[in-house]
C-alpha positions, 0 to 999 in steps of 0.5 A, a space after each residue: 415495443 419501442 418503449 420497452 427497448 428505450 426502458 431497457 437501454 435506460 436501465 442498462 445505462 443506470 446499472 453501468 453507472 452504478 457499477 462504475 461508481 467508487 466503492 471505497 477502494 481508493 480511500 482504503 488504499 490511501 489509508 493503507 499507504 498512510 499507515 505504511 508511511 507512518 510505520 516506516 517513519 517510526 522504524 527509521 526513528 527507532 533505528 537512528 536512536 540505537 547505537 550503531 553496530 560496528 563491523 570489523 572485517 579486518 582479520 589478523 593472525 590471531 582471529 579464527 574463522 568459525 
């Protein structure tokens, strides 16, 4: 009976260590963050290459509101 309890305890320890092992979630998250950083860099580079849009908020007597 003592051998059965020890075996069950050992099996529980083995199962818990397998359940806590890394399943690749950290690697997937790192890959996602790298892809996000790269896409942000490309977006910023593309936006800097465009001509700036000039907004003139100053209105005079001839300007009509839409």
